[in-house]
C-alpha positions, 0 to 999 in steps of 0.5 A: 691792710689787705686781708688774706682769705683761704679757700678750702674748697679745692684744698689737696690736703683734703683730697689726699685724706679722702684718698687714704680713707678709700684705700683703707676700704679697699684693703679691708675688702682685700683682707675679707676676700682672702679670709673668705676665699674669694679668689676672683676679687683678690685676683683682680685687686692684686693685678691692678696693684701687686703691692697689695700682697705685702700690705699689712692690717693693724696687727701686721697680717698680710692677705696671706696670713688672712687666707691661712686664718680663713683655712682657704688653701686655694687662696693661699696657693693663689697668693703665693703664686702671685708672689706673696711673701711666704715668711713675712712676720706679723707684729707678733713675729708669726709667719703664715706657717706659724699661724697655720700650726696654731690652727692645727691646719695640717693641709695648709702647713703642708701647702706652705712647706711645699711652697718654701716656708721656713719651719725655723722662724721664731715668733717674738716669744721665741716659739717655732711652729713646731712648739705650736704643734706640740699642743695638737692631739693629732700628731700628723702635724708635729710629724711634718714639722719634725721631718723638717727639723734637725735635732741641732735645731730643736736643741738650739731653741729649747736647750734639750729635746725633752720639752718636745718629747713630753708634750708630743709623746707623753700626751695621753691622747696621742701616745694611746693612739700610737702605741695602744692600738698599733694605728698607723698614721698616714702623714703627707709627704712634702715631695709632692 
């Protein structure tokens, strides 16, 4: 009886696994470059493989979302110019605009809105970026998002406007600045 021997030295299965592991290292580098604003590294990698723009980490975050999390406005602009999906949602249903709003990052929110981010995409808990903005003591972010909304959208999400009004306008920090000293807030417009 003849015995079969198996040769594992040239197995394509092992080569494929090795390739997958190096791909993970590359993606980790991409996410770090996005978070740190390393536009040169990102540009080189994405030019080589544009599909990297849509690759997600274990929480569903794209390179654009990592750039937002790192508050890297130039990187955000670069990734959008290279074709990143501005309204893609992570595993929790959050868009890049939603993440920027949770961070209270006004410059990032304005940049995303100017580039077509939709302000009315709820996360998996039904929260809009507008809801996150109500927790910020600086009302400029809330004002920018309210400029994008119409009352029917707000009513549809909340069944009443009072929730937003209560958080935004009855907040002692924002109402005293707004009414008490007559301060004028400069709110960036989205028209450029």
